[in-house]
C-alpha positions in Angstrom: 8.2 -3.6 30.4 7.2 0.3 29.5 5.6 0.8 26.3 7.0 4.5 26.5 10.3 5.9 26.9 11.7 9.1 27.8 15.2 9.2 25.9 16.8 10.7 28.6 16.3 7.6 30.6 18.3 5.5 28.4 20.9 7.3 27.8 24.7 6.8 29.0 25.9 9.4 31.1 29.1 10.0 29.4 31.6 12.8 30.9 32.0 16.0 29.2 35.1 18.0 28.2 35.6 21.6 26.9 36.1 22.5 23.1 39.2 24.8 24.0 40.9 22.1 26.4 44.8 21.3 25.2 45.2 17.7 24.0 47.9 17.3 27.1 44.9 17.8 29.3 42.6 15.7 27.3 45.1 13.2 27.6 45.2 13.2 31.2 41.5 13.1 31.6 41.4 9.8 29.5 43.9 8.3 32.0 41.8 9.3 34.9 38.5 7.9 33.0 40.1 4.6 32.0 36.8 3.0 31.2 35.6 5.6 28.5 36.8 5.1 25.1 35.1 8.7 24.1 33.9 12.0 25.8 31.1 14.3 24.8 32.7 17.7 23.9 30.8 20.7 25.0 31.3 24.3 23.2 29.6 27.1 25.0 28.1 24.9 27.4 26.2 23.1 24.5 27.3 19.6 23.3 28.6 19.5 19.6 30.3 16.2 19.4 32.4 13.4 20.7 36.2 13.1 21.0 37.8 9.5 21.0 40.9 8.1 23.1 42.1 6.4 19.9 42.2 9.6 18.2 44.4 11.2 21.0 46.9 8.5 21.3 50.2 9.0 19.8 49.2 12.8 19.0 52.4 15.0 19.8 51.5 18.5 18.5 51.2 20.5 21.9 49.4 23.3 20.1 46.0 21.0 19.5 42.8 21.4 21.3 40.0 19.4 21.8 38.0 20.8 19.2 40.7 19.8 16.4 40.2 16.4 17.0 36.4 16.5 17.8 33.7 14.6 15.7 30.6 16.4 14.8 27.6 13.9 16.3 23.9 13.7 15.4 22.2 15.3 18.3 18.2 14.9 19.3 16.1 16.5 21.9 14.8 14.2 24.5 11.3 13.3 24.0 8.9 10.7 24.7 8.1 8.0 22.3 6.6 4.7 21.8 8.7 1.6 22.0 8.5 1.0 18.1 9.8 4.6 17.6 13.5 3.2 18.8 13.7 1.8 15.5 13.6 5.2 14.0 16.1 6.6 16.5 18.5 3.4 15.4 18.4 4.3 11.8 19.6 7.8 12.3 22.9 6.5 13.4 25.7 6.4 10.6 27.0 3.2 9.5 30.1 3.4 11.8 27.4 3.4 14.6 29.1 6.4 16.4 27.1 7.6 19.6 24.1 10.1 19.3 23.8 13.2 21.4 20.6 13.6 23.4 19.8 17.1 25.0 17.2 18.6 26.7 14.7 21.2 25.0 16.9 24.0 25.8 20.0 22.3 24.0 21.6 21.3 27.7 23.6 18.0 27.3 21.9 14.8 28.9 23.7 12.0 27.8 24.4 9.8 24.7 22.8 7.1 23.0 24.5 4.4 21.1 23.8 1.2 18.6 24.3 -1.2 21.3 22.1 0.4 24.1 19.2 0.9 21.4 19.7 -2.6 20.3 19.1 -3.7 23.9 15.7 -1.9 24.1 14.5 -2.8 20.9 15.4 -6.8 21.5 13.4 -6.8 24.6 10.7 -7.1 22.2 9.7 -10.6 20.7 8.2 -9.0 17.3 11.6 -7.0 16.8 13.6 -10.1 17.4 11.5 -11.9 14.3 11.2 -9.2 11.6 8.0 -8.9 9.7 9.5 -10.7 6.4 10.3 -13.6 8.4 7.1 -14.0 10.0 5.5 -13.8 6.3 7.7 -16.6 4.9 6.5 -18.8 8.1 3.2 -18.0 7.0 2.8 -19.6 3.5 0.2 -21.9 2.9 -1.9 -20.5 6.0 -5.0 -18.4 6.6 -3.2 -15.5 6.9 -3.5 -11.9 5.0 -0.5 -9.9 3.6 -1.6 -6.3 3.1 0.7 -3.7 1.2 -0.4 -0.1 0.9 1.9 2.6 -0.9 1.2 6.2 -2.6 1.1 6.7 -6.2 3.3 9.2 -7.8 5.3 9.4 -4.5 8.4 10.6 -6.6 6.7 13.4 -7.8 5.4 14.4 -4.7 8.6 14.6 -3.1 9.9 16.6 -5.6 7.5 19.1 -5.3 7.4 19.2 -1.2 10.9 17.7 -0.3 11.8 14.6 1.9 10.3 15.4 5.2 6.8 16.1 4.1 7.1 12.7 2.0 7.9 11.0 5.4 5.3 12.7 6.7 2.9 11.5 4.3 3.8 7.8 4.8 3.4 8.4 8.6 -0.2 9.5 7.8 -0.8 6.3 5.9 0.9 4.0 8.5 -1.1 5.4 11.4 -4.4 4.9 9.1 -3.7 1.5 8.5 -3.0 0.8 12.0 -6.2 2.0 13.2 -8.0 0.4 10.3 -6.8 -3.1 10.6 -5.0 -5.5 13.3 -2.1 -7.2 12.9 1.8 -7.0 12.8 2.6 -3.5 10.6 6.0 -2.5 9.4 7.1 0.5 6.6 9.2 -1.2 4.3 11.8 1.7 3.3 12.9 0.0 -0.1 9.6 0.6 -1.5 8.2 3.1 0.2 5.2 0.8 1.4 3.4 -0.1 4.5 3.2 -4.0 4.9 0.9 -5.6 7.5 0.5 -9.2 8.5 -3.2 -9.9 9.6 -5.5 -12.5 10.4 -8.5 -10.2 9.2 -9.7 -11.0 5.4 -10.0 -7.9 3.4 -13.5 -5.9 3.5 -14.4 -3.5 1.0 -16.0 -1.3 3.4 -13.4 -1.3 5.5 -10.9 -0.3 2.7 -12.9 2.2 1.5 -13.3 3.9 4.7 -9.4 3.9 4.9 -9.0 5.3 1.8 -11.6 7.9 2.9 -9.8 9.0 6.4 -6.3 9.3 4.4 -8.1 11.3 1.4 -9.4 13.9 3.9 -6.1 14.3 6.0 -4.4 14.6 2.5 -6.8 17.1 0.9 -6.3 19.4 3.8 -2.7 19.4 3.9 -1.9 19.2 0.0 -5.1 20.2 -1.9 -3.0 22.0 -4.4 -1.4 18.5 -5.7 -3.9 16.2 -6.5 -2.1 13.8 -8.2 -0.9 11.4 -5.4 -3.7 8.6 -4.5 -3.2 5.5 -2.8 -2.8 1.6 -3.7 -3.2 -1.5 -2.0 -3.0 -5.2 -2.2 -4.0 -8.1 0.2 -2.6 -11.7 -0.6 -4.2 -14.8 1.1 -1.3 -16.8 2.1 -3.0 -19.9 2.1 -2.8 -19.9 -1.8 1.1 -19.2 -1.6 3.6 -22.0 -1.8 7.0 -20.4 -1.8 8.4 -17.0 -1.0 9.5 -16.7 -4.6 6.0 -17.0 -5.8 4.8 -14.5 -3.3 7.3 -11.7 -4.6 6.2 -12.6 -8.1 2.5 -12.5 -7.3 3.1 -8.8 -5.2 5.3 -7.6 -8.4 2.5 -8.5 -10.7 -0.5 -7.1 -8.6 1.5 -3.9 -7.4 2.0 -3.2 -11.5 -1.6 -4.1 -12.1 -2.5 -1.5 -9.0 -0.5 1.2 -10.3 -1.4 1.2 -13.9 -5.3 2.4 -12.8 -6.0 5.5 -11.9 -7.6 7.0 -8.9 -7.6 4.9 -5.1 -7.4 1.2 -6.0 -7.1 -1.8 -3.9 -6.6 -5.4 -5.6 -7.9 -8.5 -3.4 -5.9 -11.8 -4.5 -7.8 -15.0 -3.6 -9.3 -17.9 -5.6 -11.0 -14.8 -7.8 -9.1 -11.5 -7.9 -10.7 -8.5 -7.6 -10.5 -4.6 -7.6 -12.1 -2.2 -5.0 -12.4 1.4 -6.0 -12.5 4.7 -4.2 -12.5 8.0 -5.7 -14.5 10.7 -3.9 -14.2 13.0 -7.0 -16.5 10.6 -9.1 -18.6 8.7 -6.9 -21.7 10.6 -8.7 -19.9 9.8 -12.3 -19.2 6.2 -11.5 -23.2 5.9 -10.3 -24.1 7.0 -13.6 -22.2 4.8 -15.3 -23.4 1.8 -13.9 -26.7 3.2 -14.6 -25.7 3.5 -18.4 -24.6 0.0 -18.5 -27.6 -1.6 -16.8 -29.9 0.6 -19.3 -27.8 -0.5 -22.3 -28.0 -4.2 -21.4 -31.7 -3.9 -20.9 -32.1 -2.6 -24.3 -29.8 -5.6 -25.7 -31.9 -8.1 -23.8 -35.1 -6.8 -25.2 -33.5 -7.1 -28.9 -33.0 -10.7 -27.8 -36.7 -11.4 -26.5 -38.1 -9.8 -30.2 -36.0 -12.0 -32.2 -36.2 -15.9 -32.9 -33.9 -17.6 -31.0 -31.7 -19.3 -33.5 -30.5 -15.8 -34.6 -29.7 -14.8 -30.7 -26.0 -15.1 -31.5 -26.4 -13.0 -35.0 -27.9 -10.5 -32.9 -25.7 -10.0 -30.2 -22.8 -9.8 -32.9 -24.8 -6.6 -34.0 -25.1 -5.2 -30.5 -21.4 -4.6 -30.6 -21.9 -1.8 -33.5 -24.0 0.2 -31.1 -22.5 -1.1 -27.7 -18.8 -1.5 -28.6 -17.6 -1.1 -25.1 -18.8 -4.9 -24.3 -16.0 -7.3 -24.5 -18.3 -10.5 -25.0 -21.7 -11.7 -24.6 -22.6 -15.4 -23.7 -26.4 -17.0 -22.9 -27.0 -19.4 -20.1 -30.5 -21.6 -19.6 -32.4 -21.5 -16.3 -30.5 -24.6 -15.1 -27.0 -22.7 -15.2 -25.5 -24.2 -18.3 -24.0 -21.9 -20.9 -26.1 -22.6 -24.3 -23.8 -20.4 -26.5 -20.3 -20.1 -27.0 -18.5 -16.8 -26.1 -19.6 -14.2 -28.3 -16.8 -11.8 -28.7 -16.6 -8.5 -29.8 -14.7 -8.6 -33.4 -12.7 -5.5 -32.7 -11.2 -6.6 -29.4 -7.3 -6.7 -29.9 -6.3 -9.0 -27.1 -6.6 -12.7 -26.5 -10.0 -14.0 -24.9 -10.2 -17.4 -23.9 -13.4 -19.0 -25.5 -15.6 -20.0 -22.9 -17.7 -22.8 -24.6 -21.4 -24.2 -24.9 -22.3 -26.6 -22.0 -20.2 -25.3 -19.2 -21.8 -25.1 -15.9 -22.5 -21.7 -14.6 -24.9 -22.9 -11.7 -22.5 -22.2 -9.2 -21.4 -18.7 -9.9 -22.5 -16.1 -7.6 -23.8 -13.9 -10.8 -26.1 -16.7 -11.7 -28.0 -17.0 -8.4 -28.3 -13.3 -7.6 -29.6 -12.7 -11.5 -32.0 -15.8 -11.2 -33.4 -14.3 -7.9 -33.3 -10.8 -8.6 -33.6 -10.2 -12.2 -30.2 -8.5 -12.9 -26.5 -8.2 -11.8 -23.6 -6.2 -11.8 -20.2 -7.5 -10.4 -17.8 -5.5 -8.6 -14.3 -5.7 -10.9 -12.6 -8.6 -10.6 -9.9 -10.3 -12.8 -11.2 -12.4 -15.6 -9.8 -15.8 -16.5 -10.9 -15.2 -20.1 -8.8 -12.2 -20.8 -6.1 -12.1 -17.5 -7.4 -8.6 -16.9 -9.9 -6.9 -14.7 -13.3 -6.7 -15.9 -17.2 -6.1 -15.3 -19.7 -8.7 -15.6 -23.2 -7.8 -16.0 -26.2 -10.2 -16.2 -30.3 -10.1 -16.7 -32.8 -12.8 -16.6 -35.3 -12.4 -19.4 -37.9 -14.9 -20.6 -38.6 -16.1 -24.4 -41.4 -18.5 -25.4 -42.4 -19.4 -21.7 -38.5 -20.1 -20.5 -36.3 -18.3 -18.5 -32.6 -17.3 -19.7 -29.8 -15.2 -18.8 -27.7 -12.9 -21.0 -24.1 -12.0 -19.6 -21.8 -9.6 -20.8 -18.2 -8.5 -19.9 -16.7 -5.2 -20.0 -12.9 -4.7 -19.8 -11.9 -2.3 -17.0 -10.1 0.0 -19.6 -13.6 0.6 -21.3 -15.2 1.5 -18.0 -12.3 4.3 -18.0 -13.2 5.5 -21.6 -17.1 5.4 -20.4 -15.5 7.9 -17.5 -13.8 10.1 -19.7 -16.5 10.5 -22.0 -19.1 11.1 -19.6 -16.9 13.6 -17.9 -16.2 15.3 -21.2 -19.9 15.5 -21.7 -20.5 17.0 -17.9 -17.8 19.7 -18.8 -19.6 20.7 -22.0 -23.0 20.9 -20.1 
């Protein structure tokens, strides 16, 4: 079966009648062309609409012409399109499913497309018989990934640039996703998002590359409107047991993603995490990371120079100097937590208490810190706060024994640090 179509190839060749023909003459034509329920109406040689047999039957007025009974129809010019483009054509049909008139580039009549004809060609492809949503439902509990991408502040963009440019922007996103990942893809009109079902797990570099390509195109086309940015989520369907839970999870992750500024991608799995991309703040984010590690080194030096039995008191004092940390905890070289979570007293949200004796030896941050000396994580969803955070850790020696200090920073505090550094840069 062909992948591409000329619309003219699949048109129905419906006969035409002139706009100024009398009703009596029209009745005679319908009598002769008994198999046709409607005819295409031409005015000045160009198609303008259709006239239905049922509208002519019973008409007794002799002074009416075809133009009085003509129903205006949607007109499109013949062009070459991929088979999935037929879905877009069928959406042009009114609710009552009246025909669409097809013309050549000069406006000359070719034929008509009907709902049934379009449906016939669309359903020759199995992927259109079974909608994506049904595929997703059948994939619950399996190692498949649902990707959802959308555009933040799309309402504001639409108000500024209009409907057609908004559709164009969504199309750019659709094409970038299609080139970046393999899988079954669909635009969800209700949420103005692009959904894809794929066997590919999300990779940080691939997601950032997608964001980068979209940003380049957007910057060229709409540089004067910087408020729109991308959000995305991926859900490993292996960990979802029902459609109801899937939609709850989608809603939760979408809301989380929309609250965070810039380009953001939320990866859901055993340990949900964030992938960030902001080309305008690349250098700034690097500086923030360096600041965090530098501050943390100073905190560790305070511990090294203090007796072990007052470490918790020292760490409480450190919150005064470094208030952006939400908690600290200490780990032995064997991976056992040797302190309770030491929580910043100024934190005004709930934190689950991590307790002394918990085994952290299997955690990636413990292994990497023991091997390399320090660690700073990607952004992930903390079990302690049910919010996104960063973990930083550093190995140190005290009285001949190795220890690790770990600290968590709530993502809201990272934003605050970015704003402070941005303000400092402007002053400089």
